[in-house]
C-alpha positions in Angstrom: -27.1 9.1 -1.3 -27.1 10.3 2.2 -30.1 9.9 4.5 -31.0 13.3 6.0 -31.8 13.6 9.6 -35.0 15.4 10.6 -34.7 18.7 12.3 -34.3 18.6 16.1 -35.4 21.2 18.6 -34.1 24.8 18.5 -31.7 24.1 21.3 -30.0 21.2 19.5 -27.3 22.0 16.9 -28.3 20.9 13.4 -25.3 19.3 11.7 -24.2 21.2 8.6 -24.4 19.0 5.5 -23.7 21.3 2.6 -22.8 24.8 1.6 -23.2 26.7 -1.7 -19.7 26.1 -2.7 -20.3 22.7 -1.4 -19.9 19.7 0.7 -20.5 16.3 -0.5 -19.5 12.7 -0.8 -16.9 11.3 -3.2 -14.6 14.3 -2.8 -16.3 16.1 -5.8 -14.5 19.2 -7.0 -15.2 21.9 -9.5 -12.6 23.9 -11.4 -13.5 27.2 -12.9 -10.9 29.2 -14.9 -8.0 27.1 -13.7 -8.8 27.6 -10.0 -9.8 24.3 -8.3 -12.3 24.6 -5.4 -12.8 21.5 -3.3 -16.5 21.3 -2.4 -16.3 21.8 1.3 -17.7 24.2 3.9 -16.7 27.8 3.0 -17.5 31.3 3.7 -19.5 33.1 1.0 -17.4 35.5 -1.0 -18.9 38.7 -2.2 -17.5 41.4 -4.5 -17.4 44.9 -3.2 -19.1 47.5 -5.3 -17.0 50.2 -6.9 -19.6 52.8 -7.3 -18.5 56.2 -6.0 -20.4 57.2 -2.8 -22.7 60.1 -3.1 -22.3 61.1 0.6 -20.2 60.2 3.6 -22.7 58.1 5.6 -21.1 58.1 9.0 -20.2 61.8 9.0 -23.6 63.2 8.0 -25.8 61.2 10.3 -26.7 62.1 13.9 -24.5 60.8 16.7 -25.5 58.7 19.7 -24.2 58.1 23.2 -24.3 54.5 24.5 -21.8 55.1 27.2 -18.8 53.2 25.8 -20.9 49.9 25.5 -18.9 47.0 24.1 -20.5 45.5 20.9 -19.0 42.2 19.9 -18.7 41.6 16.2 -17.8 38.5 14.1 -17.0 37.5 10.5 -17.0 39.3 7.2 -15.4 42.7 7.2 -15.6 42.7 11.0 -12.6 40.4 10.9 -10.5 42.9 8.9 -9.8 45.0 12.0 -8.1 41.9 13.6 -4.7 40.4 13.2 -1.1 41.6 13.2 -1.6 43.8 10.1 -5.2 45.0 10.0 -6.2 47.1 7.1 -6.2 50.9 7.8 -9.5 51.5 6.0 -11.3 49.2 8.5 -9.5 50.6 11.5 -10.6 54.1 10.3 -14.2 52.8 9.9 -14.1 51.2 13.4 -12.9 54.5 14.9 -15.6 56.5 13.1 -18.4 54.1 14.2 -17.1 54.1 17.8 -17.1 57.9 17.9 -20.6 58.2 16.3 -22.3 55.8 18.8 -19.9 56.1 21.8 -19.3 52.3 21.7 -16.4 49.9 21.5 -16.4 47.4 18.6 -14.8 44.2 19.8 -14.0 41.6 17.1 -14.2 38.1 18.4 -13.1 34.6 17.3 -14.9 31.3 17.4 -13.1 28.2 18.5 -14.2 25.4 16.2 -14.3 21.9 17.7 -13.4 18.8 15.8 -16.2 17.6 13.5 -18.0 20.9 13.8 -17.7 24.4 12.2 -18.3 28.0 13.1 -22.1 27.9 12.5 -22.5 25.0 14.8 -20.5 26.9 17.4 -22.7 30.0 17.0 -25.8 28.0 17.5 -24.4 26.3 20.6 -23.4 29.7 22.1 -26.9 31.1 21.6 -28.5 28.0 23.1 -26.2 28.4 26.1 -27.3 32.0 26.6 -23.8 33.3 25.7 -23.8 34.3 22.0 -20.4 34.7 20.6 -21.2 38.1 19.2 -23.9 40.7 19.0 -23.5 41.4 15.3 -22.5 38.8 12.7 -21.9 38.7 9.0 -23.3 35.3 7.9 -23.7 33.7 4.6 -27.3 34.0 3.4 -27.4 30.3 2.8 -27.1 29.7 6.5 -30.1 31.9 7.5 -32.5 29.0 7.9 -30.2 27.2 10.3 -29.8 30.4 12.4 -33.6 31.1 12.4 -34.7 27.6 13.2 -32.3 27.5 16.1 -33.7 30.8 17.4 -30.3 32.6 17.0 -31.5 35.9 15.5 -33.6 38.9 16.4 -36.7 39.4 14.2 -36.2 42.8 12.7 -39.5 43.1 10.9 -40.9 45.9 13.1 -37.9 48.2 12.8 -35.9 47.5 9.7 -38.0 50.0 7.8 -36.5 52.8 10.0 -33.1 52.4 8.1 -34.5 53.1 4.7 -32.6 50.6 2.7 -33.8 49.7 -0.8 -35.9 46.6 -0.7 -33.5 44.3 -2.6 -31.2 44.5 0.4 -33.8 44.0 3.1 -35.5 41.3 1.1 -32.2 39.4 1.1 -32.9 38.8 4.7 -36.5 37.8 4.3 -37.4 34.3 5.3 -40.8 32.9 6.4 -42.4 36.3 6.1 -40.0 38.0 8.5 -36.9 40.1 8.2 -33.7 38.8 9.8 -31.0 41.0 8.4 -29.8 43.2 5.6 -27.8 42.1 2.5 -24.2 43.2 1.9 -22.7 44.3 -1.3 -24.3 43.9 -4.7 -27.2 41.7 -3.9 -28.8 40.2 -7.0 -25.5 39.5 -8.8 -26.3 36.1 -10.2 -24.1 33.5 -11.8 -23.8 34.1 -15.6 -22.6 32.0 -18.4 -19.1 33.3 -19.3 -17.6 32.5 -22.6 -14.3 33.1 -24.6 -15.4 35.5 -27.2 -12.2 35.1 -29.3 -12.4 31.3 -29.3 -16.0 31.4 -30.4 -15.5 34.0 -33.1 -12.3 32.3 -34.4 -14.3 29.1 -34.7 -16.4 30.9 -37.2 -19.6 31.5 -35.2 -21.4 34.5 -36.6 -23.1 35.5 -33.4 -21.9 35.4 -29.7 -24.0 33.8 -27.0 -24.8 37.3 -25.7 -26.3 38.3 -29.1 -28.3 35.0 -29.3 -29.8 35.6 -25.9 -30.6 39.3 -26.6 -32.3 38.3 -29.9 -34.6 35.9 -27.9 -33.0 32.9 -29.6 -31.7 31.0 -26.5 -34.4 28.4 -25.9 -33.2 24.8 -25.3 -33.6 24.1 -29.0 -31.6 27.2 -30.0 -29.0 26.5 -27.3 -28.5 22.9 -28.4 -28.2 23.9 -32.1 -25.6 26.6 -31.2 -23.6 24.1 -29.2 -23.8 21.6 -32.1 -22.6 24.1 -34.6 -19.9 25.3 -32.2 -18.6 21.8 -31.5 -18.0 21.1 -35.2 -15.7 24.2 -35.3 -13.8 24.0 -32.0 -10.3 22.6 -31.6 -10.2 18.9 -30.7 -10.6 18.3 -27.0 -12.5 21.6 -26.3 -16.1 21.2 -25.4 -18.8 23.9 -26.2 -19.8 24.1 -22.6 -19.4 22.6 -19.1 -21.5 23.2 -15.9 -21.3 21.7 -12.5 -24.4 19.5 -11.7 -25.3 21.5 -8.6 -25.0 24.8 -10.4 -27.0 23.7 -13.4 -29.7 22.3 -11.1 -30.3 25.7 -9.4 -29.7 28.2 -12.3 -31.2 26.2 -15.1 -34.3 25.7 -13.0 -34.6 29.4 -12.5 -34.3 30.1 -16.2 -37.1 27.6 -16.8 -39.3 29.3 -14.2 -38.7 27.2 -11.1 -37.5 28.3 -7.7 -36.3 25.1 -6.1 -37.2 26.3 -2.6 -39.4 29.3 -2.2 -39.6 31.7 0.8 -42.0 29.5 2.6 -39.9 26.3 2.4 -41.8 24.7 -0.5 -39.6 22.2 -2.5 -40.1 22.0 -6.2 -37.6 19.4 -7.3 -40.3 17.1 -8.7 -41.9 19.8 -10.9 -42.1 19.2 -14.7 -40.1 22.3 -15.4 -37.2 21.2 -13.2 -37.3 17.7 -14.7 -37.1 19.2 -18.2 -34.1 21.3 -17.3 -32.2 18.3 -15.8 -33.1 16.0 -18.7 -31.9 18.6 -21.1 -28.4 18.8 -19.6 -28.2 15.0 -19.4 -28.9 15.0 -23.1 -26.1 17.5 -23.8 -23.7 15.4 -21.8 -24.7 12.2 -23.6 -24.3 13.8 -27.0 -20.8 15.2 -26.2 -22.0 18.8 -26.3 -21.0 19.4 -22.6 -17.8 18.3 -20.8 -18.5 15.3 -18.6 -16.9 14.6 -15.2 -13.6 12.9 -15.0 -13.4 9.8 -12.7 -10.2 8.8 -10.8 -9.2 5.3 -9.8 -11.1 5.6 -6.5 -14.4 6.5 -8.2 -14.2 10.2 -7.3 -15.8 12.6 -9.8 -14.3 16.0 -10.7 -16.2 18.5 -12.8 -13.6 20.7 -14.5 -14.1 23.6 -16.9 -11.2 25.8 -17.8 -12.2 28.5 -20.3 -10.5 28.2 -23.6 -8.5 25.0 -23.1 -11.4 22.8 -22.0 -14.7 24.6 -22.6 -15.9 27.6 -24.6 -18.4 28.6 -21.9 -19.3 27.9 -18.3 -21.0 29.4 -15.2 -19.2 31.9 -13.0 -20.1 34.1 -10.1 -19.8 37.8 -10.2 -16.6 38.0 -8.3 -14.9 35.6 -10.7 -15.5 37.6 -13.9 -12.6 40.0 -13.7 -10.2 37.2 -13.1 -10.7 35.8 -16.6 -7.6 36.2 -18.8 -9.4 35.7 -22.1 -11.5 38.1 -24.0 -14.7 37.1 -22.2 -18.3 37.9 -22.5 -21.4 37.0 -20.6 -24.9 35.6 -21.3 -27.7 34.1 -19.3 -29.1 30.6 -19.0 -31.3 29.1 -21.7 -34.9 28.4 -21.1 -37.3 25.5 -21.7 -41.0 25.1 -22.4 -42.1 26.6 -19.2 -41.0 30.1 -20.5 -42.2 31.9 -23.6 -40.7 34.7 -25.7 -42.4 36.7 -28.4 -39.5 38.8 -29.6 -36.1 39.8 -28.1 -35.0 39.0 -24.6 -37.1 41.8 -23.1 -40.3 39.9 -24.1 -39.4 36.8 -22.0 -42.4 35.8 -19.9 -42.3 36.7 -16.2 -41.4 33.1 -15.3 -37.9 33.6 -16.6 -35.5 34.7 -13.8 -31.9 34.6 -12.9 -31.3 32.9 -9.6 -28.9 33.6 -6.8 -28.5 31.6 -3.6 -25.7 33.2 -1.6 -24.4 36.5 -0.4 -23.5 38.2 2.9 -26.1 39.1 5.4 -25.7 41.4 8.5 -27.7 40.0 11.4 -28.3 40.8 15.1 -28.1 37.8 17.4 -30.8 36.9 19.8 -30.9 39.1 22.9 -28.3 41.6 21.7 -30.6 44.6 22.3 -31.0 43.6 25.9 -27.3 42.7 26.4 -26.1 46.0 25.0 -29.0 48.4 25.7 -29.0 49.4 22.0 -32.2 49.0 19.9 -32.1 46.3 17.2 -32.4 48.7 14.3 -29.5 50.9 15.7 -27.4 47.7 16.1 -28.1 46.9 12.4 -27.2 50.5 11.5 -23.9 50.1 13.4 -23.1 47.0 11.4 -23.9 48.8 8.1 -22.0 51.9 9.1 -18.9 49.9 9.7 -19.2 47.9 6.5 -19.8 51.2 4.6 -16.2 52.2 4.9 -15.3 54.8 2.2 -19.0 54.9 1.3 -18.9 51.5 -0.5 -22.4 50.5 0.6 -24.0 53.9 0.3 -26.0 52.8 -2.7 -28.1 50.6 -0.5 -29.7 53.8 0.8 -29.3 55.9 -2.3 -31.6 53.6 -4.2 -34.3 53.8 -1.6 -36.4 56.5 -3.3 -36.1 54.9 -6.7 -37.1 51.6 -5.1 -40.1 53.2 -3.4 -41.3 54.5 -6.7 -41.5 51.0 -8.0 -38.3 51.1 -10.2 -36.3 48.0 -9.4 -33.8 48.4 -12.2 -31.0 49.5 -9.8 -27.7 47.8 -9.1 -24.4 49.1 -7.8 -22.7 48.6 -11.1 -25.4 49.8 -13.5 -23.9 51.2 -16.7 -20.3 50.6 -15.5 -17.9 49.1 -18.0 -15.9 47.3 -15.4 -14.0 44.6 -17.4 -16.7 44.1 -20.0 -15.6 44.9 -23.5 -18.9 45.4 -25.3 -22.0 47.4 -24.6 -24.2 44.3 -25.1 -22.5 42.6 -22.2 -23.1 45.6 -19.9 -26.7 46.0 -21.0 -27.5 42.3 -20.5 -25.7 42.1 -17.2 -27.7 45.1 -15.9 -31.0 43.6 -17.2 -30.3 40.5 -15.2 -31.0 42.4 -12.0 -34.6 43.0 -13.0 -35.1 39.2 -13.1 -32.9 38.3 -10.1 -34.7 36.0 -7.6 -33.4 34.3 -4.4 -33.5 30.5 -4.2 -33.5 29.0 -0.7 -32.4 25.5 -1.6 -28.9 25.9 -0.1 -30.4 27.6 2.9 -32.4 24.4 3.7 -29.5 22.2 2.7 -27.3 23.8 5.3 -30.1 23.3 7.9 -30.0 19.6 7.1 -33.4 19.4 5.6 -32.9 18.8 1.8 -30.3 17.3 -0.4 -29.9 18.7 -3.9 -26.2 18.0 -4.3 -26.2 14.2 -4.4 -29.1 13.6 -6.7 -27.9 16.3 -9.1 -24.5 14.7 -9.3 -26.0 11.2 -9.7 -28.1 12.0 -12.7 -25.1 13.6 -14.5 -22.4 11.2 -13.3 -24.3 7.9 -13.6 -27.1 9.1 -16.0 -29.8 7.8 -13.7 -33.4 8.6 -14.5 -34.0 12.2 -13.5 -37.6 12.0 -12.4 -37.3 8.8 -10.4 -34.0 9.9 -8.8 -35.5 13.2 -7.6 -38.8 11.7 -6.6 -37.0 9.2 -4.3 -35.0 12.1 -2.7 -38.1 14.2 -2.5 -39.8 11.6 -0.2 -36.8 11.8 2.2 -36.7 15.6 2.0 -40.5 16.0 2.4 -40.5 14.1 5.7 -37.6 16.3 7.1 -39.3 19.5 5.9 -42.7 18.6 7.4 -41.1 17.7 10.7 -39.4 21.1 10.7 -42.8 22.8 10.0 -42.7 23.3 6.2 -45.8 21.6 4.8 -45.3 20.4 1.2 -48.9 20.0 0.1 
């Protein structure tokens, strides 16, 4: 288990330790639907919404004149205008934005030094007074590192001018301030994906979707379902399989726990989290979940290929349509910290679906002074460019609905996409009403907490959950309090 360094001053680069899709010791890997991902630093991948735009955002808004000012941009779709074969859609978007504001969008690169990465280099550039870009598309799980190193403009006073629905502005909320605006379908959480044909051919009378919707997906219900399923599956196929890190975050959410809240409070020693971790350890030990494989060097690999290895696993939104089986979706089971009095709509408020990544458009520190363009206009420029073909228009179209208190919106609501049953669509849409951001990976990437190692330890070596996380909590608590996040 690694010993974490305490946070240094804002002018010192904090070494990146983890990312959502990972970084960890022992070369741990995960495999989902036959695509192996080595757990190393990686950009966050988001799926573009397919909802038809209701208006042409750039064309119908007023124009500005900033005298041909150069605005440097980096990462995400900004990079789509670079290279030998840039996509025409993004070139058209670039031209439209440049005309609207009388500016020049200049995509830039970041030279990454050995042993470092692009986020380290961004921090260094800001500390040196020469930020690599004015507008950047960052992974939301790197926001804490950017904020604690004073890399970003605080947009709290002006972000309301842009009239985005709150789910997208709240995506950039950290420590009571707004630092950016979310990209794409914010709130699309990981779901349990399963092979419907495999489960039905095994003789199960109800699918996991139906079980959840009936309110029968408690830990006891879930375990009984897996037990019944195991007896019917082909030899060598496990009822389920989840990566330790993913289970830790998303099972905690379903049992009412945010591992790191918006104020930096860590909850890895709570009873509800301990219960969630003990439950999956139990499933592994009883052969109801696929364990890790261990090579000759002692490296662990968590692999779950739908159909041939497991009947159900966790997947991100962008992975769903890549499934080749007749797939369905359901949500995570809940423990004793959550109650239900009927079907899934009666789940207590503690139940939520967690997400901890996604793109975020931000304005780097000093960009308004460098460019002469106000911070909210800079953010609007970033959004206009990313709104090519109206793909992000829903972020503003949902504004009035959001203001009325109706939070049921999402970019895909009611769309069939690749779902094959109405139940899947209904449950997936309902998930957005319970979506909640967890900042655990945000603080991991800032070098302040470690969830990855203890999560893997309790499922690889079957160490005691409470004592393992209490030991790690003592290390994390010191780092957090040094960084200004009191834990009492």
